[in-house]
Structure formats: structure tokens, C-alpha cells
DSSP file (Angstrom, degrees, kcal/mol; ACC not computed):
  #  RESIDUE AA STRUCTURE BP1 BP2  ACC     N-H-->O    O-->H-N    N-H-->O    O-->H-N    TCO  KAPPA ALPHA  PHI   PSI    X-CA   Y-CA   Z-CA
    1    1 A X              0   0    0      0, 0.0    24,-3.0     0, 0.0     2,-0.4   0.000 360.0 360.0 360.0 156.9   -8.1   11.4    3.5
    2    2 A X  E     -A   24   0A   0     22,-0.2     2,-0.4    73,-0.0    22,-0.2  -0.962 360.0-173.3-115.0 129.5   -6.8    9.1    0.8
    3    3 A X  E     -A   23   0A   0     20,-2.7    20,-3.0    -2,-0.4     2,-0.3  -0.985  21.9-127.8-127.1 132.7   -3.2    8.2    0.6
    4    4 A X  E     -A   22   0A   0     -2,-0.4    53,-1.9    18,-0.2     2,-0.4  -0.606  30.6-173.1 -77.1 132.1   -1.4    6.1   -2.1
    5    5 A X  E     -AB  21  56A   0     16,-2.9    16,-2.4    -2,-0.3     2,-0.5  -0.969  17.9-159.1-129.9 145.7    0.7    3.3   -0.8
    6    6 A X  E     -AB  20  55A   0     49,-2.9    49,-2.1    -2,-0.4     2,-0.6  -0.991  13.2-159.9-121.8 124.4    3.0    0.9   -2.5
    7    7 A X  E     -AB  19  54A   0     12,-2.6    12,-2.8    -2,-0.5     2,-0.5  -0.922   8.4-149.0-111.6 118.7    3.7   -2.4   -0.6
    8    8 A X  E     +AB  18  53A   0     45,-3.0    45,-1.8    -2,-0.6     2,-0.2  -0.754  46.1 131.5 -78.6 124.9    6.8   -4.5   -1.4
    9    9 A X  E     -A   17   0A   0      8,-2.4     8,-2.3    -2,-0.5     2,-0.4  -0.766  56.5 -78.2-156.9-165.2    5.8   -8.0   -0.8
   10   10 A X  E     -AB  16  49A   0     39,-2.8    39,-2.8    -2,-0.2     6,-0.2  -0.952  38.1-140.7-118.4 134.0    5.7  -11.7   -2.1
   11   11 A X    >   -     0   0    0      4,-3.2     3,-2.0    -2,-0.4    37,-0.1  -0.247  36.9 -90.4 -86.6-178.5    3.2  -12.9   -4.7
   12   12 A X  T 3  S+     0   0    0      1,-0.3    -1,-0.1     2,-0.1    36,-0.0   0.776 126.8  58.1 -65.1 -26.8    1.3  -16.3   -4.7
   13   13 A X  T 3  S-     0   0    0      2,-0.1    -1,-0.3     3,-0.0     3,-0.1   0.477 119.6-108.9 -78.9  -4.4    4.2  -17.7   -6.8
   14   14 A X  S <  S+     0   0    0     -3,-2.0     2,-0.2     1,-0.3    -2,-0.1   0.560  78.9 127.8  87.6   9.0    6.7  -16.9   -4.1
   15   15 A X        -     0   0    0      1,-0.1    -4,-3.2    -5,-0.0    -1,-0.3  -0.584  67.9 -93.4 -99.2 160.5    8.2  -14.1   -6.3
   16   16 A X  E     +A   10   0A   0     -6,-0.2     2,-0.3    -2,-0.2    -6,-0.2  -0.360  55.1 162.8 -67.0 148.1    8.9  -10.4   -5.3
   17   17 A X  E     -A    9   0A   0     -8,-2.3    -8,-2.4    -2,-0.1     2,-0.4  -0.978  35.3-122.8-158.2 167.0    6.1   -8.0   -6.2
   18   18 A X  E     -A    8   0A   0     -2,-0.3     2,-0.5   -10,-0.2   -10,-0.2  -0.991  17.1-160.1-122.7 134.5    4.6   -4.6   -5.7
   19   19 A X  E     -A    7   0A   0    -12,-2.8   -12,-2.6    -2,-0.4     2,-0.5  -0.948   7.1-156.6-111.1 120.3    1.1   -4.1   -4.6
   20   20 A X  E     +A    6   0A   0     -2,-0.5    54,-0.9   -14,-0.2     2,-0.3  -0.841  22.6 160.3-105.5 130.1   -0.5   -0.6   -5.2
   21   21 A X  E     -Ac   5  74A   0    -16,-2.4   -16,-2.9    -2,-0.5     2,-0.6  -0.998  36.0-136.7-150.6 142.0   -3.4    0.5   -3.0
   22   22 A X  E     -Ac   4  75A   0     52,-3.3    54,-2.8    -2,-0.3     2,-0.5  -0.892  26.8-153.3 -97.9 124.0   -5.1    3.7   -2.0
   23   23 A X  E     -Ac   3  76A   0    -20,-3.0   -20,-2.7    -2,-0.6     2,-0.5  -0.850   4.4-150.4-102.2 130.3   -5.9    3.8    1.7
   24   24 A X  E     +Ac   2  77A   0     52,-2.6    54,-0.7    -2,-0.5     2,-0.3  -0.863  37.4 145.8 -92.2 123.6   -8.8    5.8    3.2
   25   25 A X        -     0   0    0    -24,-3.0     2,-0.1    -2,-0.5    52,-0.0  -0.982  48.8 -98.7-154.8 165.9   -7.9    6.9    6.6
   26   26 A X     >  -     0   0    0     -2,-0.3     4,-2.5     1,-0.1     5,-0.2  -0.448  38.9-111.7 -81.6 159.5   -8.4    9.7    9.1
   27   27 A X  H  > S+     0   0    0      1,-0.2     4,-2.4     2,-0.2     5,-0.2   0.890 120.8  54.3 -59.7 -39.6   -5.6   12.3    9.6
   28   28 A X  H  > S+     0   0    0      2,-0.2     4,-1.3     1,-0.2    -1,-0.2   0.851 106.9  51.2 -62.6 -37.7   -5.0   10.9   13.1
   29   29 A X  H  >>S+     0   0    0      2,-0.2     5,-2.6     1,-0.2     6,-0.6   0.920 112.1  46.6 -66.1 -43.7   -4.6    7.3   11.7
   30   30 A X  H ><5S+     0   0    0     -4,-2.5     3,-1.0     1,-0.2    -2,-0.2   0.903 109.5  53.5 -68.7 -39.1   -2.0    8.7    9.2
   31   31 A X  H 3<5S+     0   0    0     -4,-2.4    -1,-0.2     1,-0.2    -2,-0.2   0.791 111.1  47.2 -61.6 -29.5   -0.2   10.6   11.9
   32   32 A X  H 3<5S-     0   0    0     -4,-1.3    -1,-0.2    -3,-0.2    -2,-0.2   0.485 116.0-116.2 -89.0  -6.2    0.0    7.4   13.9
   33   33 A X  T XX5S+     0   0    0     -3,-1.0     3,-1.2    -4,-0.5     4,-0.7   0.629  74.1 134.5  78.3  14.5    1.3    5.4   10.9
   34   34 A X  H 3>< +     0   0    0     -5,-2.6     4,-2.1     1,-0.2     3,-0.2   0.768  59.2  71.7 -68.8 -21.1   -1.9    3.2   10.9
   35   35 A X  H 3> S+     0   0    0     -6,-0.6     4,-2.3     1,-0.2    -1,-0.2   0.828  91.3  58.6 -63.1 -26.5   -2.2    3.6    7.1
   36   36 A X  H <> S+     0   0    0     -3,-1.2     4,-2.0     2,-0.2    -1,-0.2   0.922 107.0  46.9 -66.1 -40.3    0.9    1.3    6.8
   37   37 A X  H  X S+     0   0    0     -4,-0.7     4,-2.9    -3,-0.2    -2,-0.2   0.873 110.4  53.0 -67.1 -37.1   -0.9   -1.4    8.6
   38   38 A X  H  X S+     0   0    0     -4,-2.1     4,-2.4     2,-0.2    -1,-0.2   0.923 108.8  49.0 -63.5 -43.4   -4.0   -0.9    6.5
   39   39 A X  H  X S+     0   0    0     -4,-2.3     4,-2.0     2,-0.2    -2,-0.2   0.890 110.7  49.8 -63.4 -42.6   -2.0   -1.2    3.3
   40   40 A X  H  X S+     0   0    0     -4,-2.0     4,-2.3     2,-0.2    -2,-0.2   0.920 111.5  50.9 -64.3 -45.3   -0.4   -4.5    4.6
   41   41 A X  H  X S+     0   0    0     -4,-2.9     4,-2.3     1,-0.2    -2,-0.2   0.920 108.9  50.6 -60.9 -43.9   -4.0   -5.8    5.5
   42   42 A X  H  X S+     0   0    0     -4,-2.4     4,-1.2     1,-0.2    -1,-0.2   0.925 109.8  50.1 -59.9 -44.5   -5.2   -5.0    2.0
   43   43 A X  H  <>S+     0   0    0     -4,-2.0     5,-2.4     1,-0.2     3,-0.3   0.900 109.9  49.7 -62.2 -40.6   -2.3   -6.8    0.5
   44   44 A X  H ><5S+     0   0    0     -4,-2.3     3,-1.7     1,-0.2    -1,-0.2   0.900 108.7  53.9 -65.9 -40.2   -2.9   -9.9    2.6
   45   45 A X  H 3<5S+     0   0    0     -4,-2.3    -1,-0.2     1,-0.3    -2,-0.2   0.789 106.2  53.7 -64.0 -24.2   -6.6   -9.9    1.6
   46   46 A X  T 3<5S-     0   0    0     -4,-1.2    -1,-0.3    -3,-0.3    -2,-0.2   0.423 127.9 -99.0 -90.9   2.4   -5.5   -9.9   -2.0
   47   47 A X  T < 5S+     0   0    0     -3,-1.7    -3,-0.2     1,-0.3     2,-0.2   0.517  77.0 136.2  96.7   6.0   -3.4  -12.9   -1.4
   48   48 A X      < -     0   0    0     -5,-2.4    -1,-0.3    -6,-0.2     2,-0.3  -0.494  37.8-149.9 -82.1 156.7    0.1  -11.4   -1.0
   49   49 A X  E     -B   10   0A   0    -39,-2.8   -39,-2.8    -2,-0.2     2,-0.1  -0.854  22.2 -73.9-128.1 163.2    2.5  -12.5    1.7
   50   50 A X  E    S+     0   0A   0     -2,-0.3     2,-0.1   -41,-0.2   -41,-0.1  -0.221  78.0  94.5 -89.2-179.0    5.2  -10.9    3.7
   51   51 A X  E     -     0   0A   0    -43,-0.2     2,-0.4    -2,-0.1    -2,-0.1   0.306  70.0-160.9 -74.6 144.0    7.6   -9.7    4.6
   52   52 A X  E     -     0   0A   0     -2,-0.1     2,-0.4   -43,-0.1   -43,-0.2  -0.808  19.3-176.1-102.0 135.3    5.9   -6.3    3.8
   53   53 A X  E     -B    8   0A   0    -45,-1.8   -45,-3.0    -2,-0.4     2,-0.4  -0.991  15.2-158.9-123.7 121.5    7.5   -3.0    3.3
   54   54 A X  E     -B    7   0A   0     -2,-0.4     2,-0.4   -47,-0.2   -47,-0.2  -0.845  11.1-176.3-108.0 135.2    5.2    0.0    2.8
   55   55 A X  E     -B    6   0A   0    -49,-2.1   -49,-2.9    -2,-0.4     2,-0.3  -0.968  11.9-156.2-124.2 138.3    6.0    3.3    1.2
   56   56 A X  E  >  -B    5   0A   0     -2,-0.4     4,-2.7   -51,-0.2   -51,-0.2  -0.746  29.9-107.7-111.2 165.0    3.4    6.2    1.1
   57   57 A X  T  4 S+     0   0    0    -53,-1.9   -52,-0.1    -2,-0.3     8,-0.1   0.702 115.0  49.4 -64.4 -21.7    3.2    9.0   -1.4
   58   58 A X  T  4 S+     0   0    0    -54,-0.2    -1,-0.2     1,-0.1     4,-0.1   0.872 126.6  21.3 -85.4 -42.2    4.3   11.6    1.0
   59   59 A X  T  4 S+     0   0    0      2,-0.1    -2,-0.2     3,-0.0    -1,-0.1   0.544 107.6  88.6-105.1 -12.2    7.4    9.9    2.5
   60   60 A X  S  < S-     0   0    0     -4,-2.7     2,-0.2     1,-0.1    -5,-0.0  -0.325  92.5 -72.7 -88.8 169.3    8.2    7.3   -0.3
   61   61 A X    >>  -     0   0    0      1,-0.1     3,-0.8    -2,-0.1     4,-0.8  -0.439  39.3-142.0 -63.0 125.0   10.4    7.6   -3.3
   62   62 A X  H >> S+     0   0    0      1,-0.3     3,-0.7    -2,-0.2     4,-0.6   0.843  97.2  59.1 -58.1 -38.8    8.6    9.7   -5.9
   63   63 A X  H >4 S+     0   0    0      1,-0.2     3,-0.7     2,-0.2     4,-0.3   0.821  98.2  61.2 -61.9 -34.2    9.7    7.6   -8.9
   64   64 A X  H X4 S+     0   0    0     -3,-0.8     3,-1.0     1,-0.2    -1,-0.2   0.861 102.1  50.5 -60.9 -34.9    7.9    4.5   -7.4
   65   65 A X  H X< S+     0   0    0     -4,-0.8     3,-0.6    -3,-0.7    -1,-0.2   0.643 100.8  63.6 -82.4 -13.3    4.6    6.2   -7.5
   66   66 A X  T << S+     0   0    0     -3,-0.7    -1,-0.2    -4,-0.6    -2,-0.2   0.487  87.7  74.2 -86.3  -4.1    5.0    7.2  -11.2
   67   67 A X  T <  S+     0   0    0     -3,-1.0     2,-0.3    -4,-0.3    -1,-0.2   0.522  91.4  59.6 -84.1  -3.1    5.1    3.5  -12.3
   68   68 A X  S <  S-     0   0    0     -3,-0.6     2,-1.1    -4,-0.1     3,-0.1  -0.933  77.3-125.3-135.7 144.5    1.4    2.8  -11.8
   69   69 A X    >   -     0   0    0     -2,-0.3     3,-1.6     1,-0.2     4,-0.1  -0.783  28.1-161.7 -88.4 104.0   -1.9    4.1  -13.2
   70   70 A X  G >  S+     0   0    0     -2,-1.1     3,-1.6     1,-0.3    -1,-0.2   0.629  76.4  76.1 -66.9 -19.6   -3.6    4.9   -9.9
   71   71 A X  G 3  S+     0   0    0      1,-0.3    -1,-0.3    -3,-0.1    -2,-0.0   0.638  98.7  48.3 -68.4 -12.2   -7.1    5.0  -11.2
   72   72 A X  G <  S+     0   0    0     -3,-1.6    -1,-0.3     2,-0.1    -2,-0.2   0.323  86.8 118.6-105.1   7.2   -7.1    1.2  -11.3
   73   73 A X  S <  S-     0   0    0     -3,-1.6   -52,-0.2     1,-0.1     2,-0.1  -0.388  70.6-106.4 -75.5 148.7   -5.7    0.8   -7.8
   74   74 A X  E     -c   21   0A   0    -54,-0.9   -52,-3.3    -2,-0.1     2,-0.4  -0.379  29.3-140.3 -65.1 154.3   -7.6   -1.0   -5.1
   75   75 A X  E     -c   22   0A   0    -54,-0.2     2,-0.4    -2,-0.1   -52,-0.2  -0.974  15.3-164.8-118.6 133.4   -9.1    1.2   -2.4
   76   76 A X  E     +c   23   0A   0    -54,-2.8   -52,-2.6    -2,-0.4     2,-0.4  -0.982  10.1 175.3-122.4 130.6   -8.9    0.0    1.3
   77   77 A X  E      c   24   0A   0     -2,-0.4   -52,-0.1   -54,-0.2    -2,-0.0  -0.989 360.0 360.0-133.4 122.6  -11.0    1.5    4.0
   78   78 A X              0   0    0    -54,-0.7   -53,-0.1    -2,-0.4    -1,-0.1   0.485 360.0 360.0 -69.3 360.0  -11.0    0.1    7.6
């Protein structure tokens, strides 16, 4: 499955930022919350720093997911 995630984090300039990523994971990984860790790992690989707070499209605030054009989002697959 592919799940959209938004990661609240810190950018390279030390400012607050949002990182948008689509995480490919198995249903079992989603059920265990592992997609959150995958989203954090993707943000780290892109140069973002913590602390990290991750929201997904199922449990997160709907308005947050309407802010971004998802066709341009990074895709992370473990």
C-alpha cells in the first residue's frame, strides 16, 4: 500500500518545515505504525532534522493533506 505522510520537522536552515512523502509499506507495517518511522527516515535522508512529528492521511488532519500537490512528492520504500 502507499500512504501519504506529512512530517513536521526542522530544515537545513534551522527553521520549522513540513516534508511531504508517500510511503510504500505492507499492511502489517502500517498496522504496527512502521510507516511513521519510514517517513522519518525519508526526511532524514533528504536533510531534515528532528524532532519529527508524522501525520498520515488516514489519521492526520485532512486540511494538512490538501496543502500539497502529491504527484510531486518523494516516494519512500524500505
